[in-house]
C-alpha positions in Angstrom: -0.1 -31.8 -19.6 -1.2 -32.0 -15.9 1.0 -32.2 -12.9 0.5 -35.0 -10.4 1.0 -33.7 -6.9 -0.8 -36.4 -5.1 2.4 -37.9 -3.8 3.9 -34.7 -2.7 0.8 -33.7 -0.6 0.5 -30.2 -2.1 -2.1 -28.6 -4.3 -1.3 -29.0 -8.0 -2.1 -25.3 -8.6 -1.3 -23.2 -5.6 1.1 -25.5 -3.8 -0.8 -25.4 -0.5 -0.4 -28.4 1.8 -3.3 -30.8 1.3 -2.9 -31.9 4.9 -4.4 -28.5 5.8 -7.4 -29.0 3.5 -10.0 -31.7 2.7 -8.6 -32.0 -0.8 -10.5 -32.2 -4.0 -9.5 -35.0 -6.5 -9.5 -33.9 -10.1 -8.3 -36.4 -12.7 -4.7 -37.2 -12.1 -4.1 -34.1 -10.0 -4.8 -33.2 -6.4 -6.0 -29.7 -5.6 -7.0 -28.1 -2.4 -10.3 -26.6 -3.6 -12.8 -26.4 -6.4 -11.4 -22.9 -7.2 -7.9 -24.2 -7.7 -9.2 -27.1 -9.8 -10.9 -24.6 -12.1 -7.9 -22.4 -12.2 -5.6 -25.3 -13.0 -7.9 -26.5 -15.8 -8.3 -23.0 -17.3 -4.9 -21.4 -16.8 -2.7 -24.5 -17.2 0.5 -25.4 -15.3 0.8 -24.6 -11.6 2.4 -21.5 -10.1 5.0 -21.7 -7.3 3.7 -22.2 -3.8 3.1 -18.6 -2.6 3.3 -19.6 1.1 6.7 -21.3 0.9 8.4 -20.0 -2.1 10.9 -17.1 -2.1 9.6 -13.7 -3.3 10.1 -12.6 -6.9 13.8 -12.5 -7.7 15.6 -9.3 -7.5 19.1 -8.3 -8.6 20.3 -9.2 -5.0 18.7 -12.5 -5.0 20.5 -13.5 -8.1 23.8 -12.5 -6.8 23.3 -14.4 -3.5 21.8 -17.6 -4.9 25.0 -19.6 -4.4 25.1 -18.7 -0.7 21.5 -19.2 0.3 21.7 -22.9 0.8 22.8 -22.6 4.4 20.1 -23.8 6.8 21.3 -21.8 9.8 20.6 -18.4 8.4 18.0 -16.0 9.8 16.1 -13.3 8.2 15.3 -9.9 9.6 13.2 -7.1 8.2 14.6 -3.6 8.8 13.0 -0.2 8.4 15.5 2.1 6.8 14.7 5.8 7.0 16.3 8.1 4.4 15.8 5.9 1.3 14.1 7.8 -1.6 15.4 6.3 -4.9 16.6 3.1 -6.4 20.2 4.3 -6.0 19.6 4.2 -2.2 18.5 0.6 -2.6 21.6 -0.5 -4.5 23.9 1.4 -2.2 22.5 -0.3 1.0 22.6 -3.7 -0.7 26.2 -3.1 -1.5 27.0 -2.0 2.1 25.2 -5.0 3.4 26.9 -7.6 1.2 30.3 -6.3 2.3 29.5 -7.3 5.9 30.9 -10.6 7.1 28.0 -13.0 7.8 25.4 -11.3 5.7 24.2 -13.7 3.0 21.6 -11.6 1.2 20.2 -8.1 1.2 17.2 -6.8 -0.7 16.1 -3.2 -0.1 13.0 -1.3 -1.3 12.8 2.5 -1.1 9.1 2.2 -1.9 8.4 0.3 1.4 11.4 1.8 3.3 12.4 -1.8 4.1 15.4 -4.0 3.8 15.2 -7.8 4.0 18.5 -9.2 5.4 19.5 -12.8 5.5 22.4 -13.4 7.8 24.4 -16.0 9.8 23.7 -15.3 13.5 27.0 -17.0 14.4 29.0 -14.4 12.4 27.0 -11.2 12.9 24.1 -10.1 15.1 20.9 -8.3 14.2 22.2 -5.2 16.0 25.4 -5.2 14.0 23.4 -5.5 10.8 21.4 -2.4 11.8 24.7 -0.6 12.6 26.2 -1.5 9.3 23.2 -0.1 7.3 23.0 3.0 9.5 25.4 5.2 7.5 25.6 8.4 5.5 22.2 9.6 6.6 20.4 6.3 6.5 19.0 4.9 9.8 18.2 1.2 10.0 16.1 -0.2 12.8 14.7 -3.7 13.2 10.9 -4.1 12.9 10.1 -5.8 16.2 7.7 -8.6 16.7 5.1 -6.1 17.9 5.3 -4.3 14.6 5.2 -7.3 12.3 1.5 -8.1 12.6 0.6 -4.5 11.7 2.2 -5.2 8.3 3.7 -1.7 8.4 5.6 -2.2 5.2 6.3 1.3 4.1 3.0 2.5 5.6 3.6 2.3 9.3 1.7 4.2 11.8 3.4 6.7 14.1 6.6 8.4 13.0 7.6 6.9 9.7 10.7 7.6 7.5 8.7 10.1 5.6 7.8 11.9 8.8 11.4 12.1 9.8 12.5 13.3 6.4 9.8 16.1 6.5 10.9 17.1 10.0 14.5 17.2 8.8 13.6 19.4 5.8 11.3 21.6 7.8 14.0 21.9 10.4 17.5 23.2 10.2 18.4 22.5 6.5 15.3 23.9 4.9 15.1 27.0 7.2 18.8 27.7 6.6 18.3 27.5 2.8 15.4 29.9 2.8 16.9 32.4 5.2 20.4 32.5 3.7 19.0 32.4 0.1 16.8 35.4 0.9 19.6 37.2 2.6 22.0 36.6 -0.3 19.6 37.6 -3.0 19.0 41.1 -1.6 22.4 42.5 -2.6 22.2 40.6 -5.9 18.8 42.3 -6.7 19.9 45.8 -5.4 23.5 46.0 -6.7 24.8 43.0 -8.6 22.0 42.6 -11.1 21.9 46.4 -12.0 25.7 46.2 -12.5 25.3 43.3 -14.9 22.5 45.1 -16.8 24.8 48.1 -17.1 27.7 46.0 -18.3 25.6 45.2 -21.4 25.1 48.9 -22.2 27.5 51.4 -20.6 30.9 50.5 -19.2 31.0 53.6 -17.0 27.6 52.8 -15.4 28.8 49.2 -14.8 32.0 50.5 -13.1 29.8 52.6 -10.8 27.5 49.7 -9.8 30.5 47.4 -9.6 32.2 49.7 -7.2 29.1 49.9 -5.1 28.7 46.2 -5.0 32.4 45.5 -4.3 33.1 43.8 -7.6 36.8 44.3 -8.3 39.2 46.4 -6.4 40.1 46.2 -2.7 36.4 46.3 -1.6 35.8 42.9 -3.2 38.2 41.4 -0.6 35.4 42.0 1.9 32.1 41.6 0.1 32.6 38.7 -2.2 34.4 36.4 0.3 31.4 37.0 2.5 29.2 35.5 -0.2 31.7 32.6 -0.5 31.2 31.7 3.2 27.5 32.2 3.4 26.8 30.4 0.1 28.9 27.5 1.4 26.6 27.3 4.5 23.6 27.0 2.2 25.3 24.4 0.1 26.3 22.2 3.0 23.2 22.4 5.2 20.4 22.7 2.6 22.0 20.8 -0.2 23.4 18.0 1.8 20.7 15.5 0.9 21.3 16.2 -2.8 25.1 15.9 -2.4 24.6 12.6 -0.5 22.5 11.3 -3.3 25.2 12.2 -5.8 27.8 10.4 -3.7 25.6 7.3 -3.5 25.1 7.4 -7.3 28.9 7.5 -7.8 29.4 4.8 -5.3 27.2 2.4 -7.2 28.4 3.8 -10.6 24.9 4.7 -11.7 24.2 8.4 -12.4 21.0 9.8 -10.9 19.2 13.2 -11.0 21.0 14.0 -7.7 24.2 13.9 -9.6 22.9 16.4 -12.2 21.8 18.8 -9.5 25.1 18.4 -7.6 27.1 19.1 -10.8 25.2 22.4 -11.1 25.5 23.2 -7.4 29.2 22.5 -7.2 29.9 24.0 -10.6 28.2 27.4 -9.7 29.9 27.5 -6.3 33.4 26.5 -7.4 33.2 28.7 -10.5 32.2 31.7 -8.3 34.9 30.9 -5.7 37.7 30.7 -8.3 36.4 33.9 -9.9 36.5 35.7 -6.5 40.0 34.6 -5.8 41.1 35.6 -9.2 39.4 39.0 -9.0 36.8 38.3 -11.6 33.3 39.8 -11.5 31.0 37.1 -12.9 29.9 35.1 -9.8 27.0 32.7 -9.7 26.4 32.3 -6.0 22.8 33.3 -6.6 22.4 30.2 -8.7 23.9 28.0 -6.0 21.4 29.1 -3.3 18.4 29.2 -5.6 19.1 25.7 -7.0 19.6 24.3 -3.5 16.5 25.9 -2.1 14.1 25.1 -4.9 15.1 21.5 -5.4 15.0 20.8 -1.6 11.6 22.7 -1.5 10.3 20.5 -4.2 11.5 17.4 -2.4 9.9 18.6 0.8 6.6 19.2 -1.1 6.7 15.7 -2.5 7.3 14.2 0.9 4.5 16.2 2.4 2.0 15.0 -0.2 3.1 11.4 0.4 2.6 11.9 4.2 -0.9 13.3 3.6 -1.7 10.1 1.6 -0.5 7.9 4.5 -2.6 9.9 7.0 -5.8 9.2 5.1 -5.4 5.5 5.9 -5.3 5.8 9.7 -8.9 4.6 10.1 -8.2 1.2 8.5 -8.7 -1.8 10.8 -5.7 -3.7 11.9 -6.9 -7.3 11.8 -4.5 -8.9 14.2 -4.3 -10.4 17.6 -1.3 -9.9 19.9 -2.6 -11.8 23.0 -4.4 -15.0 23.6 -6.5 -16.2 26.6 -5.1 -19.6 27.8 -7.7 -21.6 29.7 -6.9 -23.8 32.7 -7.6 -27.4 31.5 -9.0 -28.3 34.9 -11.7 -25.7 34.9 -15.1 -26.5 33.6 -16.2 -24.8 30.4 -18.8 -22.5 32.1 -16.1 -21.1 34.4 -13.8 -20.3 31.6 -16.0 -17.5 30.4 -15.9 -15.8 33.9 -13.3 -13.3 35.0 -12.3 -15.5 38.0 -8.6 -16.2 37.3 -9.0 -19.4 35.4 -7.6 -17.9 32.2 -4.3 -16.2 31.6 -3.5 -13.7 28.9 -0.2 -14.5 27.1 1.5 -13.2 24.0 0.5 -15.1 20.9 4.1 -16.0 20.2 4.4 -17.7 23.6 1.5 -20.1 22.9 2.5 -23.8 23.1 1.0 -26.5 20.8 -2.1 -28.0 22.5 -2.8 -25.0 24.7 -6.5 -24.5 25.4 -7.4 -21.0 24.1 -10.7 -19.3 25.0 -12.2 -17.0 22.4 -15.3 -15.1 23.5 -18.0 -13.9 21.2 -16.9 -10.9 19.1 -13.2 -11.7 19.5 -10.7 -12.7 16.9 -9.2 -16.3 16.9 -5.5 -15.8 17.7 -4.2 -19.1 16.2 -5.2 -22.0 14.1 -6.7 -24.8 16.1 -9.5 -27.3 16.7 -12.7 -26.6 18.4 -12.9 -28.9 21.4 -16.5 -28.4 22.7 -19.9 -27.0 21.9 -20.6 -25.0 18.7 -20.1 -21.4 17.5 -20.5 -19.3 14.4 -17.4 -17.8 12.8 -16.7 -15.1 10.2 -13.7 -16.2 8.2 -14.0 -13.6 5.5 -10.8 -11.7 6.5 -8.7 -14.8 5.9 -10.6 -16.9 3.4 -12.7 -14.3 1.6 -15.8 -16.3 2.2 -18.5 -13.7 3.0 -21.0 -15.9 4.9 -20.5 -16.8 8.6 -19.7 -20.5 9.1 -21.1 -22.8 11.9 -18.3 -24.7 13.7 -18.9 -27.7 15.9 -16.6 -29.7 18.2 -13.8 -31.3 16.1 -13.9 -28.6 13.4 -10.9 -26.5 12.6 -10.9 -22.7 13.3 -8.7 -20.4 11.3 -6.5 -17.9 13.1 -7.7 -14.4 12.2 -11.4 -15.3 11.9 -14.0 -13.7 14.3 -16.4 -15.6 16.6 -19.7 -13.9 15.9 -21.9 -16.2 18.0 -21.2 -18.2 21.1 -17.7 -18.8 22.5 -14.9 -21.1 21.4 -12.4 -23.2 23.2 -9.7 -24.4 20.8 -6.6 -26.5 21.1 -3.8 -24.7 19.4 -2.2 -26.5 16.4 1.3 -28.0 16.6 2.7 -24.9 14.9 0.6 -22.6 17.1 0.5 -20.0 14.4 -2.3 -17.9 12.8 -3.2 -18.3 9.1 -3.5 -14.6 9.0 0.0 -14.2 10.4 1.3 -16.5 7.7 -0.5 -14.3 5.1 1.1 -11.2 6.7 4.6 -12.9 6.5 3.9 -13.6 2.8 3.2 -9.9 2.2 6.3 -8.9 4.1 8.4 -11.1 1.8 6.8 -10.0 -1.4 6.7 -6.3 -0.6 10.1 -5.8 1.0 11.8 -7.7 -1.9 10.1 -5.7 -4.7 12.6 -3.1 -6.0 11.4 0.4 -6.7 10.9 1.4 -10.3 13.7 3.7 -11.6 12.6 7.3 -12.1 12.5 8.6 -15.6 14.8 11.5 -14.5 17.4 9.0 -13.4 17.4 7.5 -16.9 18.0 11.0 -18.3 20.8 11.4 -15.8 22.5 8.2 -16.8 22.8 9.6 -20.3 23.4 13.3 -19.7 25.8 13.3 -16.7 28.7 11.6 -18.5 28.1 13.9 -21.5 28.3 17.0 -19.3 31.5 15.8 -17.6 33.0 14.9 -21.0 32.1 18.2 -22.6 33.6 20.0 -19.6 36.9 18.2 -19.9 37.0 18.8 -23.7 36.3 22.5 -23.1 39.2 22.6 -20.7 41.5 20.9 -23.1 40.5 23.2 -25.9 41.0 26.3 -23.8 44.4 25.1 -22.7 45.3 24.4 -26.3 44.5 28.0 -27.3 47.0 29.2 -24.7 44.6 30.3 -21.9 46.0 30.6 -18.4 45.2 28.1 -15.6 42.5 30.2 -14.1 40.7 30.7 -17.4 41.0 27.0 -18.2 39.6 26.1 -14.7 36.7 28.6 -15.1 35.9 27.1 -18.6 35.7 23.6 -17.2 33.5 24.8 -14.3 31.2 26.9 -16.5 30.1 23.8 -18.5 28.1 22.1 -15.7 26.7 25.6 -14.8 25.1 26.0 -18.2 25.0 22.4 -19.5 23.7 20.3 -16.6 19.9 19.7 -16.9 19.6 20.1 -13.2 16.0 21.5 -13.5 15.0 17.9 -13.8 15.7 17.8 -10.1 12.9 20.3 -9.7 10.5 19.2 -12.3 10.4 15.5 -11.3 9.4 15.9 -7.6 6.9 18.6 -8.6 5.4 16.4 -11.3 5.2 13.5 -8.9 3.8 15.5 -6.0 1.1 17.3 -7.9 0.0 14.1 -9.6 -0.2 12.3 -6.3 -2.1 15.2 -4.7 -4.7 15.3 -7.5 -5.2 11.6 -7.2 -5.6 12.0 -3.4 -8.2 14.7 -4.0 -10.1 12.3 -6.1 -10.1 9.6 -3.4 -7.2 7.6 -4.8 -4.3 7.2 -2.3 -1.0 6.6 -4.1 1.9 5.3 -2.1 4.6 5.1 -4.8 5.3 7.7 -7.4 6.1 5.0 -10.0 2.6 3.5 -9.8 1.3 5.6 -12.7 4.1 4.4 -14.9 3.4 0.8 -14.1 -0.4 1.1 -14.3 -0.3 2.2 -17.9 1.2 -1.2 -18.8 -1.6 -3.3 -17.2 -3.3 -5.8 -19.5 -5.7 -7.5 -17.1 -7.4 -6.4 -13.8 -8.3 -9.2 -11.3 -11.1 -8.3 -9.0 -11.8 -9.9 -5.6 -15.6 -10.2 -5.3 -16.6 -9.9 -1.7 -16.2 -6.3 -0.5 -14.8 -5.2 -3.8 -17.3 -5.8 -6.6 -19.9 -6.2 -3.8 -20.7 -4.0 -0.9 -19.5 -6.5 1.7 -22.7 -6.1 3.7 -25.7 -8.4 4.2 -28.9 -7.1 2.6 -32.4 -8.5 2.1 -32.6 -9.7 -1.5 -36.1 -11.3 -1.3 -38.7 -12.1 1.3 -41.6 -14.6 0.9 -43.5 -14.8 4.2 -46.5 -13.3 6.0 -46.0 -9.8 7.2 -46.7 -10.7 10.9 -44.1 -13.4 10.7 -41.5 -11.1 9.2 -42.1 -8.6 12.0 -41.8 -11.3 14.6 -38.6 -12.5 13.0 -37.2 -9.0 12.9 -38.0 -8.5 16.6 -36.2 -11.8 17.5 -33.2 -11.1 15.2 -32.7 -7.7 16.9 -31.4 -9.6 19.8 -29.1 -11.8 17.8 -25.6 -10.9 16.6 -25.5 -12.7 13.2 -24.8 -10.4 10.2 -27.8 -12.0 8.5 -29.9 -11.4 11.6 -28.9 -7.7 11.6 -30.1 -7.4 8.0 -33.5 -9.0 8.9 -33.9 -6.8 12.0 -33.0 -3.6 10.1 -35.6 -4.5 7.4 -38.5 -6.0 9.4 -38.2 -5.1 13.1 -41.3 -3.1 14.0 -39.5 -0.4 16.0 -36.9 0.4 18.6 -36.7 -2.1 21.5 -37.3 -0.6 24.9 -36.9 -1.8 28.5 -36.0 -5.4 27.6 -36.0 -7.6 30.7 -34.2 -11.0 30.9 -36.4 -14.2 31.0 -35.6 -17.5 32.7 -34.4 -19.0 29.5 -31.8 -16.4 28.9 -33.9 -14.3 26.5 -35.6 -10.9 27.1 -39.0 -9.4 27.4 -40.3 -6.0 26.3 -42.2 -4.2 29.0 -43.0 -1.5 26.4 -44.5 -2.4 23.1 -42.8 -1.4 19.9 -44.9 0.3 17.2 -45.0 -1.2 13.7 -44.5 0.1 10.2 -47.5 1.4 8.3 -47.6 -1.6 6.0 -49.6 -3.7 8.5 -52.5 -3.6 10.9 -50.4 -4.9 13.7 -50.0 -2.3 16.4 -47.6 -4.0 18.8 -45.1 -6.8 19.0 -44.1 -8.4 22.3 -41.2 -10.8 22.7 -41.9 -13.0 25.6 -38.9 -15.3 25.4 -35.8 -15.6 23.3 -33.2 -18.4 22.7 -30.1 -17.9 20.5 -29.0 -21.0 18.6 -25.8 -21.3 16.6 -27.7 -21.4 13.4 -30.7 -19.1 14.2 -33.0 -17.8 16.8 -36.1 -18.9 18.6 -38.6 -17.3 20.8 -42.2 -16.6 21.7 -43.7 -13.5 20.1 -47.2 -12.5 21.0 -47.8 -16.0 22.5 -46.7 -17.6 19.2 -43.4 -19.7 19.1 -41.3 -18.5 16.2 -38.2 -20.1 14.7 -35.8 -18.2 12.3 -32.6 -19.7 10.9 -30.9 -22.0 8.5 -33.0 -25.0 7.1 -30.9 -27.4 9.2 -32.1 -25.7 12.4 -35.7 -26.7 11.5 -34.6 -30.3 11.1 -32.8 -30.2 14.5 -35.9 -28.8 16.2 -38.2 -31.2 14.5 -40.3 -28.6 12.7 -42.1 -29.4 9.5 -40.7 -27.9 6.3 -43.0 -28.1 3.3 -41.6 -29.0 -0.1 -42.2 -25.5 -1.6 -40.0 -24.0 1.2 -37.3 -26.5 0.4 -37.5 -25.6 -3.3 -37.2 -21.9 -2.5 -34.2 -22.6 -0.3 -32.5 -24.5 -3.2 -33.2 -21.8 -5.7 -31.8 -19.2 -3.3 -28.6 -21.1 -2.8 -28.2 -21.6 -6.5 -28.4 -17.8 -6.9 -25.6 -17.3 -4.4 -27.9 -16.0 -1.6 -28.2 -17.2 2.0 -31.7 -18.7 2.6 -33.2 -18.0 6.1 -36.3 -20.0 6.9 -39.1 -18.5 9.0 -41.8 -20.5 10.8 -44.3 -20.5 13.6 -45.8 -23.1 15.9 -43.8 -26.1 14.5 -44.1 -25.3 10.8 -41.9 -23.4 8.2 -44.0 -20.8 6.4 -41.6 -18.7 4.4 -38.0 -17.8 3.3 -35.9 -14.7 3.4 -32.9 -14.5 1.0 -30.0 -12.5 2.4 -26.9 -11.7 0.3 -24.1 -9.4 -0.5 -25.2 -6.9 -3.2 -23.1 -6.0 -6.2 -22.0 -2.3 -6.2 -24.1 -0.1 -8.4 -21.1 1.1 -10.4 -19.5 -2.3 -11.0 -20.9 -2.7 -14.5 -19.9 0.7 -15.7 -16.4 0.1 -14.3 -16.0 -3.1 -16.3 -17.4 -1.4 -19.4 -14.8 1.4 -19.2 -12.0 -1.0 -18.5 -13.1 -2.9 -21.6 -12.9 0.3 -23.6 -9.4 0.9 -22.4 -8.5 -2.6 -23.7 -8.1 -4.1 -20.2 -9.4 -7.6 -19.5 -11.3 -8.4 -16.3 -11.0 -11.5 -14.2 -13.0 -12.2 -11.0 -11.7 -14.3 -8.1 -13.8 -15.2 -5.0 -13.7 -17.5 -2.0 -17.5 -17.8 -2.2 -19.5 -20.5 -4.0 -19.8 -20.6 -7.8 -23.4 -19.4 -7.7 -22.3 -16.1 -6.1 -20.3 -15.2 -9.1 -22.9 -15.9 -11.8 -24.0 -12.3 -12.0 -20.5 -11.2 -12.9 -19.9 -14.0 -15.3 -22.8 -12.8 -17.4 -21.1 -9.5 -18.2 -19.4 -9.5 -21.6 -16.4 -7.6 -20.3 -15.6 -10.3 -17.7 -13.2 -12.9 -19.2 -13.2 -15.4 -16.3 -14.9 -15.9 -12.9 -13.2 -18.3 -10.5 -15.1 -19.2 -7.3 -14.1 -21.1 -4.2 -10.5 -19.9 -4.4 -8.4 -19.8 -1.2 -5.9 -17.0 -0.5 -3.0 -19.1 -1.7 -4.9 -19.9 -4.9 -5.4 -16.2 -5.5 -1.7 -15.5 -5.3 -1.0 -18.5 -7.6 -3.5 -17.3 -10.1 -1.8 -13.9 -10.2 1.5 -15.6 -10.8 0.1 -17.7 -13.6 -1.5 -14.7 -15.3 1.7 -12.8 -15.0 3.5 -15.3 -17.2 1.7 -13.8 -20.2 0.3 -10.4 -19.1 0.8 -7.4 -16.8 -1.6 -7.9 -14.0 -3.4 -5.6 -11.6 -5.2 -6.9 -8.5 -8.2 -5.1 -6.8 -9.1 -6.4 -3.3 -10.1 -5.4 0.2 -9.3 -8.1 2.7 -6.3 -9.5 4.5 -6.7 -12.7 2.5 -6.1 -10.5 -0.6 -2.9 -9.0 0.7 -0.5 -11.6 -0.7 -2.2 -11.4 -4.1 -2.1 -7.6 -4.0 1.6 -7.7 -3.2 2.4 -10.3 -5.8 0.5 -8.5 -8.6 2.4 -6.1 -10.9 0.0 -3.5 -9.5 -2.2 -3.7 -6.4 -5.4 -1.6 -5.7 -7.0 -1.8 -2.3 -10.6 -0.7 -1.7 -11.0 1.8 1.2 -13.3 -0.5 3.2 -10.6 -3.1 3.4 -8.1 -4.0 6.1 -4.8 -2.4 6.8 -3.0 -5.5 5.6 -4.6 -5.1 2.1 -3.8 -1.4 2.0 -0.2 -1.9 3.0 0.2 -4.6 0.3 -1.3 -2.5 -2.5 0.3 0.3 -4.6 -2.8 2.5 -4.3 -6.0 2.5 -2.2 -9.4 3.8 -3.1 -10.1 5.7 0.1 -13.7 6.7 -0.7 -14.6 3.1 -1.6 -15.8 4.1 -5.1 -15.2 1.3 -7.6 -15.2 3.8 -10.5 -12.0 5.2 -9.0 -10.2 2.2 -10.5 -10.9 3.6 -14.0 -10.0 7.1 -12.8 -6.6 5.8 -11.7 -6.0 4.6 -15.3 -7.0 8.0 -16.6 -4.8 9.8 -14.2 -1.9 7.6 -15.1 -2.1 8.6 -18.7 -2.4 12.3 -17.8 0.5 12.0 -15.4 2.7 10.7 -18.2 1.9 13.7 -20.4 2.7 16.0 -17.5 6.0 14.4 -16.8 7.1 14.6 -20.4 6.0 18.2 -20.7 7.9 19.2 -17.5 11.0 17.4 -18.8 10.9 19.5 -21.9 10.3 22.7 -19.9 13.1 21.8 -17.6 15.5 21.9 -20.5 14.6 25.5 -21.4 17.2 26.6 -18.9 19.9 24.9 -20.8 18.4 26.0 -24.1 18.8 29.6 -23.0 22.0 29.4 -21.1 24.1 27.4 -23.5 23.8 29.8 -26.6 24.5 32.8 -24.3 27.6 31.1 -23.0 28.8 30.2 -26.5 28.6 33.8 -27.7 30.1 35.2 -24.5 27.0 37.0 -23.3 26.2 34.9 -20.3 26.3 36.6 -16.9 24.6 35.9 -13.5 21.6 38.0 -14.4 20.8 36.2 -17.6 21.6 32.9 -16.1 19.1 33.7 -13.3 16.6 34.8 -15.9 16.9 31.4 -17.7 16.5 29.6 -14.4 13.3 31.6 -13.4 11.8 31.1 -16.9 12.2 27.4 -16.8 11.2 27.0 -13.1 8.1 29.1 -13.4 6.9 27.2 -16.5 7.6 23.9 -14.8 5.7 25.0 -11.6 2.8 26.4 -13.6 2.4 23.2 -15.6 2.7 21.0 -12.6 -0.1 22.8 -10.7 -2.4 22.7 -13.6 -5.1 20.0 -13.2 -4.2 16.7 -14.6 -7.6 16.1 -16.2 -8.2 19.8 -17.1 -6.1 19.9 -20.2 
């Protein structure tokens, strides 16, 4: 059953306003493009409008649904430093909801972002930040200057990850290492030998115990010193862990931080009670080693993540912050001069109807209508269409596109906004509202933490029932978390994550979120963007049918042009480097030094005597012959003769998805050069391997249907949808998600909302910063086969995590039986810790794909 949206003025599939498009009637529905029509017919009922709909619901959205009907609310995106788990998300959401005037809070530790909806009459943005700046978290508003950068979790400059690393490298981590090393020296020299002797010879034990200050009056000096110094380590080094435990208790959801904190506090409190009671078994060494190793593993994980972020610093930020407003009274030719007739203003300060001047090579700041002349525009970053588009007076220009030829004077739309900025806002909403995936270790903690506490209480009750004194009962209770808490999970989890992310990074796969491997394993279908993803994104010569002298003349002319297609022709056919070009009276140039030709022709020199750049091609006199190179329409405009066989070749080229460029001389077309975007060499093997993994492949493109025919012929490609706008891509992802787990692979800003909407997003390294920020991982070396490698690494990472979880429990497997039979002492407990930790570390640093 189809949906009739003709009355509502929105696309039946993607929900885009038809007033912004030409509209394509299809039966009893109205759609904005051929692509959306095909998607609607193939996939069925429409998805929700991705440009206007709220992001995917989170637990916070559900709780706040009854309050969001207020029209006066405002939304602010905050960067929150210090978040590193889902417990942090829920804690901050709880704090935010308790504030008067806050309607809704959705936090994401993955993107270090909180999206807050609030009533400005009840609470200010500054007060919201103050409320969420608590207990080690620091909330700051992402300003207007940061928003276009789309710095959702991957911001440039000093990020939350940077600050966390600086914090760990600073006082806390240094204190943990120094004090731990200091405290372990007397343990190794005196205390451990004393405990070894206790297992064999009582007299020898008494000697070592006396030397170490265990028992007697000497212990009043030595062991209290350990109590103080260990407390310093616990507070300064272990504070992030203790904070995490507090947060988990606050939200009533145990996490791995709680398990580690039980062990930390258990060892410290047990030892302190033992010292005060004159006992000899003290576990201060476990306290300092646990704090130091867990914090070190957390630091290592943060360092690897920071390295991953730094690999993306070369990505292009495709945004405009300023616009050049032209004086309406100034003639067009004066607008291009630096004579004060234009004023640079912030994009957000533009008024509807302002005349905005965009020079050649610049990006269009806002949507608008071209008011005079003509220009060529590259809209690929916004629409995904790979070919430049010729625009004439009265045509619409899309904000975010690039003027590649000529200059443009546009009247800003009534909304005076950029299509690309709306895409950016969509990604902000999708990414910041997506909750992080709970770590496997936290799921273990939710089960084991209550068990450990329960067993400790039962042990205390049992000891009291057998007539033990208060000190013995207390030590019994405290010993249970020392031996029973699987705290080594706090070491194994960050080590597993860090080494997996690092190996992926070494293979050119930049992973932003440690949960990506877990989610990637569930993917059923991979959706590929075509341009720049399955293809190289660069113009190449596909075929040339023209006389060699004419091809060389065309190359010499196109060397002066700035069209992407012209650059391809110049690179392929220009006879040699141009030297000493002198301007001519018609605005072209003349070579005073002749260029030499390739060896494939008898021509020895090419001289360009004049040059004229048209919006759809180039014209000039080469060796006293007038040459015209450009789109077929240009030949009609200039009145040149185009034979039927040339028209036929043009039609065949367009049908194959290529751009036909006609070449002619002295008033007659003589040949055709086909220019196009070549598929990547590895694309077929990538699809084959995904098919072997049981993953379906779908291709989406903003280009014409003919450009996708090559991919449609592959047996592993389920569907190819062409002519799809950015909103249609996002809607297609949502529709596919109703039945499958979907991954999206793209490279452009126009792909960013779809990448953010997908269950899993993969950005190619040649893409824009917006695409990379919206994705879960980025292929930094631009190798399409890395998509398959990511799936392989995901499966290997799962095996490693399971193995490390088992190895982490070795500590408990050794310590618990020793405690039950009464043989546990600090030396044996440390032996169990070292055994488990060394095995975990060794397994973590073993190559993922090496076994």
